[in-house]
Structures are given as structure tokens and as C-alpha cells.
C-alpha positions in Angstrom: 0.0 -0.1 -0.3 2.9 2.8 0.9 4.6 1.9 -2.3 1.2 2.6 -4.0 0.4 5.7 -2.3 4.1 6.9 -3.0 3.9 5.8 -6.6 0.2 7.8 -6.7 2.2 10.7 -5.2 5.1 10.8 -7.9 3.0 11.3 -10.6 0.8 14.0 -8.6 4.2 15.8 -8.0 6.0 15.6 -11.0 3.0 17.1 -13.5 1.7 20.2 -13.4 -1.0 20.1 -16.0 -2.4 17.1 -18.0 -0.4 18.3 -21.3 2.6 17.0 -19.4 1.2 13.7 -17.9 0.3 12.7 -21.5 3.9 13.8 -23.0 5.5 12.0 -19.9 3.6 8.8 -21.3 4.1 9.1 -24.9 8.0 9.7 -24.4 8.2 6.6 -21.9 5.5 4.4 -23.4 4.8 5.1 -26.8 3.5 2.1 -28.0 1.4 1.5 -25.1 -2.2 0.8 -25.9 -4.2 3.5 -23.9 -7.6 4.0 -25.2 -9.9 1.1 -26.8 -13.3 1.8 -28.4 -16.0 -1.4 -28.6 -17.9 -0.8 -31.5 -21.6 -1.7 -30.4 -20.0 -3.5 -27.2 -18.3 -5.9 -28.7 -16.0 -7.7 -27.4 -13.0 -7.7 -30.2 -11.5 -4.0 -30.2 -11.2 -2.5 -33.9 -9.9 0.7 -32.3 -7.5 1.9 -30.4 -5.1 4.9 -29.5 -1.6 4.3 -28.0 -0.2 7.3 -25.9 2.2 8.4 -29.2 -0.9 8.3 -31.4 -3.1 10.0 -29.0 -0.5 13.1 -28.5 0.4 13.2 -32.6 -3.5 13.8 -33.4 -4.0 16.4 -30.1 -1.0 18.1 -31.0 -2.7 18.1 -34.6 -5.6 19.9 -33.4 -4.1 22.0 -31.1 -2.3 23.4 -34.6 -5.7 24.3 -35.9 -7.4 25.4 -33.1 -4.4 28.1 -32.0 -4.6 29.1 -35.6 -8.4 30.1 -35.3 -8.7 31.2 -31.6 -6.9 32.9 -28.6 -5.6 31.3 -25.9 -8.3 30.7 -23.1 -11.1 30.8 -25.7 -13.7 28.0 -25.0 -14.4 25.2 -27.9 -17.4 23.0 -27.8 -17.0 19.3 -28.2 -19.8 17.4 -29.9 -19.2 14.1 -30.4 -20.5 10.5 -29.7 -19.0 7.9 -28.3 -15.7 7.5 -29.5 -12.2 7.7 -29.6 -12.0 11.2 -31.2 -13.7 13.2 -28.1 -10.4 12.2 -26.2 -8.5 13.3 -29.0 -10.4 16.5 -29.5 -10.5 17.1 -25.4 -6.5 17.0 -25.0 -6.2 18.7 -28.3 -8.0 21.6 -26.6 -5.4 21.3 -23.7 -2.7 21.2 -25.9 -3.9 24.1 -27.5 -4.4 26.3 -24.4 -8.4 26.3 -25.3 -11.1 25.8 -22.7 -13.0 22.6 -23.6 -16.7 22.7 -23.2 -18.0 18.9 -23.8 -21.8 18.6 -24.7 -23.9 15.4 -26.1 -25.3 15.5 -29.6 -28.7 16.4 -29.5 -30.8 13.5 -30.9 -33.1 13.6 -33.9 -36.0 15.7 -33.1 -34.8 16.7 -30.0 -34.7 20.4 -28.7 -31.4 22.3 -28.5 -32.3 24.2 -25.9 -29.5 22.9 -23.7 -26.7 23.0 -26.2 -27.9 27.0 -27.1 -27.6 27.4 -23.4 -24.2 26.2 -23.1 -22.9 27.9 -26.1 -24.3 31.0 -25.2 -23.1 31.0 -21.6 -19.4 29.9 -22.5 -19.3 32.2 -25.6 -17.6 29.3 -27.4 -16.3 30.5 -30.8 -15.3 27.0 -32.4 -16.9 23.7 -32.4 -15.6 20.5 -32.7 -17.2 17.1 -34.0 -16.8 14.2 -36.5 -17.4 14.3 -39.8 -20.5 12.0 -39.8 -21.6 14.4 -36.7 -21.4 17.3 -38.8 -23.7 15.9 -41.6 -26.0 14.7 -39.0 -26.6 18.6 -37.6 -25.6 20.4 -40.9 -29.7 21.3 -41.6 -30.4 21.9 -38.4 -27.4 24.6 -37.8 -28.9 26.9 -40.5 -31.8 26.9 -38.2 -30.1 28.7 -35.4 -28.2 31.6 -35.4 -26.4 31.1 -32.3 -25.0 27.6 -33.5 -24.4 28.8 -36.8 -22.0 31.3 -36.2 -19.5 28.9 -34.7 -16.7 28.2 -36.6 -17.3 24.1 -37.1 -14.3 21.7 -37.5 -14.6 18.1 -38.2 -11.6 16.9 -36.2 -11.3 13.6 -37.8 -10.3 15.3 -40.9 -7.4 16.5 -39.7 -4.1 15.8 -41.2 -1.3 14.9 -38.1 1.2 16.1 -40.4 0.1 19.7 -38.4 1.4 18.1 -35.3 4.9 19.1 -36.1 3.8 22.8 -36.2 2.7 22.7 -32.2 4.2 25.0 -30.0 3.3 24.5 -26.2 0.9 27.1 -25.0 1.5 28.8 -21.6 -0.5 26.7 -19.2 0.2 25.8 -15.9 -1.7 24.0 -12.6 -4.2 27.0 -12.4 -4.8 27.3 -15.9 -8.4 26.8 -17.0 -8.6 22.9 -18.4 -12.5 22.5 -19.3 -16.0 23.8 -18.2 -18.1 20.8 -17.0 -21.6 21.6 -17.6 -23.6 20.5 -14.7 -26.5 18.1 -15.3 -29.2 20.4 -14.5 -30.9 18.2 -11.8 -31.9 21.0 -9.7 -32.2 24.0 -12.4 -30.4 25.3 -15.7 -26.8 24.1 -16.1 -24.1 25.8 -15.3 -20.2 25.6 -16.2 -18.3 24.4 -13.7 -14.8 25.8 -14.1 -12.4 23.0 -13.6 -8.3 23.8 -13.8 -5.4 21.5 -14.7 -4.5 21.3 -10.5 -7.9 20.4 -9.7 -8.1 17.4 -12.3 -4.6 16.0 -11.0 -5.6 16.7 -7.5 -8.6 14.6 -8.1 -6.8 12.0 -10.1 -4.5 11.2 -7.3 -7.4 11.1 -4.6 -9.0 8.6 -7.2 -5.7 6.5 -7.8 -5.0 6.3 -4.2 -8.5 5.3 -2.6 -8.9 2.5 -5.7 -5.5 1.0 -5.2 -4.8 1.5 -8.9 -1.6 0.3 -10.6 -0.1 0.0 -14.0 -1.2 -3.7 -14.1 -4.9 -2.4 -13.7 -7.6 -2.8 -16.5 -10.5 -0.6 -16.9 -13.9 -1.0 -18.5 -16.1 2.0 -18.6 -19.6 2.7 -20.5 -20.2 6.1 -18.7 -20.6 9.1 -21.3 -17.3 11.3 -21.6 -19.0 14.4 -21.8 -20.0 13.8 -17.9 -17.6 14.2 -15.3 -17.7 10.6 -14.0 -17.0 9.3 -17.1 -14.8 11.7 -18.4 -12.3 12.1 -15.1 -13.1 8.4 -13.8 -13.4 7.0 -17.2 -10.8 8.5 -19.4 -8.3 10.8 -17.1 -8.1 8.4 -14.4 -6.4 5.3 -16.7 -3.8 8.3 -18.3 -3.1 9.2 -14.5 -2.4 5.5 -13.5 -0.8 4.5 -16.5 -3.0 1.5 -17.2 -5.8 1.0 -20.3 -9.4 1.3 -20.4 -12.1 -0.3 -22.8 -14.8 2.2 -23.8 -18.1 1.5 -24.8 -21.0 3.5 -25.7 -23.9 4.0 -22.9 -26.4 3.3 -25.6 -24.9 0.1 -26.1 -24.9 -0.7 -22.3 -28.6 0.5 -22.1 -29.8 -2.0 -25.0 -28.2 -4.6 -23.7 -26.9 -4.2 -19.9 -24.8 -7.7 -19.8 -22.7 -5.9 -22.8 -20.9 -4.4 -20.0 -20.1 -7.9 -18.0 -19.2 -9.5 -20.5 -16.5 -6.8 -21.5 -15.1 -6.8 -17.5 -15.1 -10.8 -18.2 -13.3 -10.6 -21.5 -10.8 -7.4 -20.5 -10.3 -9.3 -17.1 -11.2 -5.6 -15.9 -10.0 -4.5 -12.2 -12.3 -1.3 -12.1 -15.6 -0.6 -13.7 -18.8 0.7 -12.5 -21.9 3.1 -12.6 -24.8 4.6 -10.8 -27.1 2.7 -8.6 -29.6 1.7 -11.4 -26.5 0.3 -13.6 -26.8 -2.8 -10.8 -30.0 -3.2 -10.9 -30.7 -3.4 -14.4 -27.8 -5.9 -14.9 -29.8 -8.0 -12.3 -33.3 -7.6 -13.8 -31.5 -8.3 -17.4 -29.5 -11.3 -16.4 -30.2 -15.2 -17.3 -28.2 -17.4 -16.3 -28.4 -19.8 -19.1 -26.9 -17.6 -21.4 -23.9 -16.3 -20.0 -22.5 -19.6 -18.3 -18.7 -18.5 -19.5 -18.9 -15.5 -17.3 -16.3 -14.2 -15.1 -16.1 -11.3 -12.9 -13.0 -12.7 -10.5 -11.0 -9.8 -11.8 -13.1 -7.0 -10.7 -11.3 -5.5 -7.9 -13.1 -2.1 -7.9 -17.4 -2.0 -8.5 -17.7 1.6 -8.1 -21.1 3.0 -7.7 -22.1 6.8 -7.2 -24.0 9.9 -8.9 -27.1 8.8 -7.2 -28.5 7.5 -4.1 -26.8 3.8 -3.3 -29.3 1.6 -2.0 -28.1 -1.5 0.3 -30.9 -4.0 -1.4 -29.3 -3.1 -5.0 -25.7 -4.2 -3.6 -27.1 -7.2 -1.8 -29.1 -8.4 -4.8 -26.0 -7.7 -7.4 -23.9 -9.6 -5.0 -25.9 -12.6 -4.7 -26.9 -13.2 -8.6 -23.1 -12.6 -9.9 -21.4 -14.3 -7.0 -21.4 -17.8 -8.6 -19.6 -15.9 -11.3 -16.5 -14.8 -9.4 -17.8 -11.2 -8.1 -16.8 -10.2 -4.6 -19.0 -8.2 -2.1 -16.0 -6.2 -1.4 -15.1 -4.8 -4.5 -18.2 -2.6 -4.2 -16.9 1.0 -3.7 -19.7 3.2 -2.7 -18.7 6.8 -3.3 -20.1 10.5 -3.6 -18.9 13.4 -5.5 -20.2 16.3 -8.1 -18.7 18.5 -11.2 -18.3 21.1 -8.6 -15.6 18.6 -6.4 -14.3 17.6 -10.2 -15.3 14.3 -9.1 -14.8 12.5 -6.2 -15.3 13.8 -2.6 -15.2 10.8 -0.3 -14.9 6.8 -0.5 -14.1 4.1 1.3 -11.1 1.4 1.3 -10.3 -0.8 -1.6 -10.2 -4.0 1.0 -13.3 -3.2 3.0 -17.0 -4.2 2.1 -19.4 -1.4 1.7 -20.4 0.0 5.4 -24.4 0.0 6.1 -25.9 1.6 9.0 -29.5 0.9 10.4 -31.4 4.0 11.6 -34.9 4.6 12.6 -37.1 6.1 10.0 -39.2 8.1 11.9 -35.9 10.1 13.1 -34.9 10.4 9.7 -37.8 12.2 8.6 -37.0 14.9 11.5 -33.4 15.5 10.2 -32.2 13.5 13.3 -30.2 9.9 13.1 -31.0 7.2 15.7 -29.2 3.9 15.4 -31.9 1.5 15.2 -31.7 -1.8 17.6 -33.9 -4.1 16.0 -35.1 -4.9 12.6 -38.2 -3.1 12.5 -40.6 -1.6 9.5 -39.0 1.5 11.0 -35.7 0.7 10.0 -34.0 2.1 7.2 -30.2 0.7 5.8 -28.2 3.6 4.7 -24.8 2.9 2.9 -21.7 4.6 3.5 -19.7 6.8 0.8 -17.1 6.1 2.6 -14.7 8.9 4.1 -12.5 12.0 2.5 -9.0 12.0 1.3 -6.3 14.0 1.2 -6.9 17.6 2.5 -10.6 16.9 1.7 -13.1 18.5 4.0 -16.1 17.6 4.9 -18.6 19.5 7.4 -22.4 18.9 8.1 -23.7 22.1 8.4 -27.2 23.5 9.3 -28.3 25.3 6.3 -30.1 28.0 8.1 -27.8 29.1 11.0 -24.6 28.0 8.9 -23.2 26.4 12.0 -21.8 23.0 12.3 -24.2 20.6 13.6 -23.6 18.4 16.3 -23.6 14.5 16.6 -26.5 12.7 15.3 -27.9 15.7 13.0 -28.7 15.8 9.3 -27.6 18.6 7.6 -26.0 20.2 4.3 -22.6 18.7 3.1 -20.3 21.0 2.7 -16.6 20.4 1.0 -13.4 22.0 1.2 -9.9 21.1 -0.6 -8.0 21.5 -3.8 -10.5 19.7 -5.8 -12.8 21.7 -5.2 -13.3 24.0 -8.8 -13.0 27.8 -9.4 -16.7 28.3 -9.7 -19.3 28.8 -12.3 -18.0 30.5 -15.2 -19.6 33.8 -15.9 -22.0 33.5 -12.7 -20.3 35.7 -10.4 -23.2 35.6 -7.6 -24.1 31.9 -7.8 -20.4 31.3 -7.0 -20.1 33.6 -4.4 -23.2 32.0 -2.7 -22.1 28.2 -3.8 -18.3 28.0 -3.3 -17.6 30.8 -1.0 -19.4 29.9 2.3 -18.0 30.3 5.6 -19.1 28.8 8.9 -20.7 31.1 11.6 -18.3 29.9 14.8 -19.8 29.4 17.7 -16.7 29.3 20.4 -16.5 26.3 22.2 -16.4 27.0 26.0 -14.9 23.8 27.0 -12.0 24.9 25.1 -9.1 26.3 27.0 -6.6 26.7 24.8 -6.8 29.5 22.5 -4.8 28.8 20.3 -6.5 25.5 19.4 -9.8 27.0 18.9 -8.5 29.6 16.6 -7.2 26.9 14.3 -10.7 25.6 13.7 -11.3 25.9 9.5 -14.1 28.1 9.2 -14.2 28.6 5.3 -14.3 29.2 2.4 -16.5 25.7 1.7 -18.5 24.4 -1.5 -22.3 24.2 -0.5 -23.2 21.0 -2.0 -26.9 21.5 -2.0 -27.1 17.5 -0.4 -27.9 16.2 2.7 -26.6 13.8 5.0 -24.3 13.2 7.8 -21.3 11.9 9.2 -21.1 8.8 11.4 -17.7 8.7 12.5 -15.4 9.3 9.8 -18.2 7.7 7.5 -20.2 10.1 4.8 -24.2 9.1 4.4 -25.8 11.1 2.1 -29.4 11.1 2.6 -31.0 13.3 -0.3 -31.1 17.0 -1.7 -31.9 19.8 0.3 -34.1 21.7 -2.9 -35.8 18.3 -3.6 -36.7 17.7 0.2 -40.7 16.9 0.7 -42.3 18.6 3.4 -45.7 17.9 4.8 -47.5 18.7 7.8 -44.0 19.5 9.4 -42.5 16.3 8.3 -39.5 15.7 6.1 -39.8 13.4 3.6 -36.9 12.4 0.9 -38.2 11.9 -2.6 -35.9 8.9 -3.6 -37.4 6.8 -0.9 -41.0 7.4 -2.1 -40.2 6.8 -5.3 -38.6 3.5 -4.5 -41.8 2.8 -2.9 -43.5 3.6 -5.7 -42.0 1.9 -8.4 -41.9 -1.7 -6.3 -46.0 -1.4 -6.0 -46.8 -2.5 -9.1 -44.7 -4.7 -12.1 -45.5 -2.5 -14.8 -43.7 0.4 -13.3 -40.2 1.6 -14.9 -37.6 1.3 -11.9 -35.7 4.5 -11.8 -38.5 6.0 -14.0 -40.3 8.4 -11.1 -40.5 11.4 -9.4 -42.2 12.9 -6.0 -42.3 16.0 -5.1 -44.5 18.5 -3.6 -47.3 20.9 -4.8 -49.6 23.4 -2.9 -53.3 23.3 -3.1 -55.6 25.3 -1.6 -52.5 26.3 1.0 -51.5 23.1 1.8 -48.3 21.0 0.8 -49.1 17.9 -1.4 -47.6 14.8 -2.6 -47.5 14.2 -6.0 -46.4 11.3 -7.9 -44.9 11.2 -12.1 -44.5 7.6 -12.7 -43.3 6.2 -16.0 -45.0 2.6 -17.3 -43.2 -0.4 -18.7 -43.7 -0.2 -22.5 -45.2 -3.8 -22.5 -47.8 -2.7 -20.2 -48.9 0.2 -22.3 -51.6 -1.5 -24.3 -53.0 -3.7 -21.2 -52.8 -1.2 -18.5 -55.1 -1.5 -15.6 -54.8 2.2 -14.3 -57.2 1.9 -11.2 -55.0 -1.2 -10.3 -51.8 0.4 -10.5 -52.8 3.8 -8.8 -54.5 2.0 -6.0 -51.4 0.0 -5.7 -49.5 3.0 -5.6 -51.4 4.8 -3.0 -51.8 1.7 -0.5 -47.7 1.3 -0.9 -47.1 5.2 0.3 -50.0 5.1 2.6 -49.0 1.8 4.3 -44.9 2.4 4.5 -45.3 6.8 5.0 -48.7 7.4 6.1 -48.8 10.0 3.3 -51.9 10.6 1.2 -51.2 11.1 -2.5 -53.1 14.2 -4.1 -52.0 13.2 -8.1 -50.1 10.0 -9.9 -49.2 10.6 -13.2 -48.6 8.2 -15.7 -46.3 8.5 -18.2 -45.3 6.8 -21.3 -42.0 5.0 -21.3 -38.7 6.8 -21.9 -40.4 10.4 -21.2 -39.6 11.9 -17.9 -37.4 14.5 -17.9 -33.9 13.3 -17.0 -30.4 14.5 -17.2 -27.5 13.7 -19.5 -26.3 11.4 -16.9 -29.7 9.8 -15.6 -30.7 11.6 -12.9 -34.4 12.3 -12.2 -35.3 16.0 -12.9 -37.7 16.3 -10.0 -38.2 20.2 -11.1 -38.9 19.5 -14.6 -40.9 17.0 -13.6 -42.8 19.1 -11.2 -43.2 22.0 -13.7 -44.4 19.5 -16.2 -47.4 18.4 -14.0 -47.9 22.0 -12.9 -48.6 23.1 -16.9 -49.8 19.9 -18.5 -47.2 19.2 -20.6 -46.1 15.7 -19.6 -46.6 12.8 -21.8 -49.3 11.2 -20.4 -50.9 7.8 -20.0 -53.5 8.2 -17.6 -53.4 11.6 -14.8 -55.3 10.5 -11.7 -56.1 13.1 -9.0 -57.7 13.2 -5.8 -59.7 16.4 -6.6 -59.1 16.9 -10.6 -61.3 20.6 -10.0 -58.4 21.8 -7.8 -56.0 20.9 -10.5 -58.1 22.5 -13.3 -58.4 25.6 -11.1 -54.7 25.7 -10.4 -53.4 25.2 -14.0 -55.7 28.0 -15.2 -54.4 30.5 -12.3 -50.5 29.4 -13.6 -51.6 29.9 -17.2 -53.4 33.8 -16.4 -50.0 34.5 -14.5 -47.4 33.5 -17.2 -49.4 35.2 -19.4 -49.0 38.3 -17.4 -45.4 38.0 -16.6 -45.2 37.5 -20.8 -46.9 40.8 -21.3 -45.2 42.4 -18.5 -41.9 41.5 -20.1 -42.6 42.6 -23.7 -43.9 46.1 -22.3 -40.5 46.7 -20.4 -38.5 49.5 -21.3 -34.8 49.1 -21.5 
């Protein structure tokens, strides 16, 4: 272990930028395969980059960029899954240009998110592939903002240009890329991530995962997302080990492709959100995968959404006969604003769970349960902080640190915390520059010790949780908390109860939220229906099952339940439910509804009419405003 830590620290200390790091790899291991892409998730690779090939192509792209824009300008990256995205990302770094990854819009999909990213970043150039540019060319002419960009198909750039490359003036403080947040609680914002942030967080991941040059990765996560980019692309470069990449669409179409790739490539590291493990259990048919071998899998990381103890238990039980070990699970916690990872456990230990009283949890208190009653919830630890990272649990109202046994907002400080939101000074100040209101400890006799307490600045994560010993337990989102009759309810808990209430309901495709009707907070549910049930759906039976399950579990009456078509519920690019968008769609009637049930339909109709009147009034005021 000490040798691993020493190796990790050596990488971190000897490289100040990712340009330095890739150059060292290309110089010392030029012919080693760094990245392999599996077309359609097939096990036999037909595309790869060695470190030397990647650097040459990145330099050629950099030369093209340097001829068009000044250092520090932003470049939009719009790529389908594949190796060309990696070359373009490093091409930006080698050119001193700020990479701004986004995902290509699907056919007939609105381009509003892409438009907002371009407007925010003020990008002047867009990088993509020849085939992707051909797909969206007609749509560009319909959008003045996107058509003004200088579009470059990087796969058509001649690598001979690499000879003209000149190193830009970059250091650890230089902005490397803008990671636009997924927008699960609002409009996407560009997180400013520096070279130093990336190397520091890569060092944390490298240490906690116990990576070595002999490690092997398999990653299906989208590369434009922080977990896929930093964990799946940059971490293998940092550790000097190869990774096999596949498209997230190929995984979603056939989830077992992921496990087959792990088996074929003898992967030691792979992972994804909680739903990915759930999906594999549901789609697994033992008779079809008798040769599956997961014994090489050492780190099965899981994060990006609530980690459920039942999911881990089910997955471990299902795949134990194929060599999977429970201790491989690595629950972790992080976000774009902290580059990626904040906390994680020890590679050698199985996940830590804690059984707590559910009723106390609803009152923001943590009471360890003494028995297995129905009033018990099992929580999964996301481990502890690493390196110089510090986690504080804070009362979001008083801004003072919570006492042991209290749930509060998770605050983080350390070298992985990003520089703020691009061109949003007010939001940056509010989120990234938070300070604790220090309450003097009367029991502390040593004034010097008292003055050394870290007060900030902290990043306010907007997540709720608590520390039990050194272990972080995440309980939900501050903005998503449902408060009815003075009681707190976590939407993710209610959503799990709903999806399990009837087989017609799709897992991980529901949203629970509160709406105010005639002065009272009421519970509303939006839930997708399985495609196979759409034509034979017994709505009354399904709604009754939902209402009974929620009433039995939480003592709550559902005001409204909206069943929507398969694949239509609003989600972020990383697969998180957009509860605020579901709530807005519920209120304005824009959801793709199969059946809309309400306890009192007249109330809802009156509310929507009133909402429409308010919207029209605001629009009229806006159009008449004098500037």
C-alpha cells in the first residue's frame, strides 16, 4: 500500500498539467495501448489509441485551434461515443483552449440545452466528427447562435500538422475545461475545472481505488459527463493503465455487454450509478452467460445517485457464482463542483451500512436502530474524505456545524473544489465561498487550538447527509426535500416505494415532489410505465397499488399520480431524474401522459388555469418593459 501511495504521489508532484502527463506517457510508453473503443459493445476491439498516437493527433488538433482562436477561448465538443472525443479534449488542452463538452442532440430533440451552453460559454469554435457534422448541418442553419460557430471535423485533420505545435502557456492554475452541470435542480452551469483540480482529484481516485500500472478499466459512462471523463478517461492516463470504452447506449440496450466486457478484458475497475447494477440483475439470464467470469473485478464503484443497500445485496448474490466479491463494491460521493470525487471507502473493505430509525430521519435526526422493525432504513456509507479534503455537516439556516446525530447540508473544502461557475459571480459567491458561523466552544481552554478551526471557504453541495464516525452518509437533496405537515420526506425513498408497488412501473423512472394546493403541501407522483404494459394497463389497479404502498410506508395520502409513457420522464444527461422539471410539467400539463389521476381534478384544473394567467401576465410585462 505504501508503495502504491508513493507511486501516486510521485505522479502528482512531477506533473503540473495534463499536457505534461500525456507527454510523459507518450515519451516513456509510446506504443502502449491507452484507450480501446468497443463498437456496439463487441468484445473484439477494432479501434485504439497508443499514448504516442493520441499525443500526435492532439497536437495536430491544437495547431488547428491555435490558428483560429486565442488562448483561453472556449471550444464546444460535440461527439458521439468514441476515441475522437478524447483526441479533441486533449487537442484543446494542447492548444491552450478551454474544452466545453456537451452531448450531440438526438434526432427531433430540442437544442435548448446546447444553445444555453453555447450562450453561457461564449464558444467561438465547435469540434465534432465528419459524420456528426453531416447529421446536424441542416439544423444548424435554423439556429443563428450555433451557425455562427466555426465548425471543425477533427477526424479530417492531417496529423502532419502536429510538427508545427507550440506549447501554450499553461500551468496548474490554468482553466482546463468547463463541466456543465447536469441540471438536476436547475439550469446547467459551467463549472470551471483547472489542471490542478484534475490532477489533485485524479490522485485521490488513484489512491483510494488502489490503481497500479497493471490495472485494467472498462467504462460505458458518457465521456461528456464528469464520472465518464475524469473517472473513465483521465484516471487511466493518470495511472498509466489501459481502459476499454463502450457507448452508454450499447450498455442500455443490452446491459450484460458491460459485464461481458469486464469478463473478456479481465477488468479490475469499472462501475456506474446504482441503476446500472439494478438493470444487470433484472436482465440477467444464467443460461445465456455460463462463461461469465467477474473474478478480476476489484473496484466496482457506484455513485452519482443514492446507493441502495438492497441493490448491492441483490447484485452480489446474483453474480457471486461468477466470481464477483461483495468487497469489490466501492460506494463513493462527488459532483462536478468538486471535479469529481469527494469521499470513498477502502478498496479492501466491503461497503459499510448503518440501520437507522426512519421516523427520526424524517426529523433530520440520526438514531441507530436496535432491531429490524418496519421503522428501520438501511443506509450505505460513501466512505470518508481523502487527502486535504474536509467535509462538514452544516445547518443550512444558521450556517453552524451540526452536532453529532443531526442531518445537515454537506459542505466541502479542498484542492479538488473547482474555481466556481463560469460568468456567474453571484452564484459562485453563494455556492463556492461559504463560511461557517463559528460558535465558540466554552470547553476549549487552548485559545490557539480554538483559532485553528477551519471556517472556510467551503463549497455548499446542496446535498443532505451526516457523518457517523469518519463515514459520510448522503440522505438526499436539500432542494428536493418534501415537507408535509411539518415532516421531512426524501423523494428518492418514496420513488422506490412507488416503483416496487406494481410490475407495470419502470424502475428508476419516477419522481415524487410536493405541490401547494389551496394553502396545503400535497404529494404528487410522476411515474413511467413499462412499454409492455402500455396496451394492457389497468390504471385503477396501478394507482390503487401506488396509493396503498405510500400510505402503508409513510402514512401519506397521494394527491395526484401521473402515469407517463416509457422514456418520457425528464432526466439529466447522466440519467438523474429532473424532479423540478417533472413538477413543472405536472403543473403546466406538458407531460406525455398515459393517465392522469387526481384526488380532486377540479383543484388541479383551477390551479393550471391560474398558472396560465400568471404566465401570460409575466410575458406581457416582459414584452412591455422599457430598457
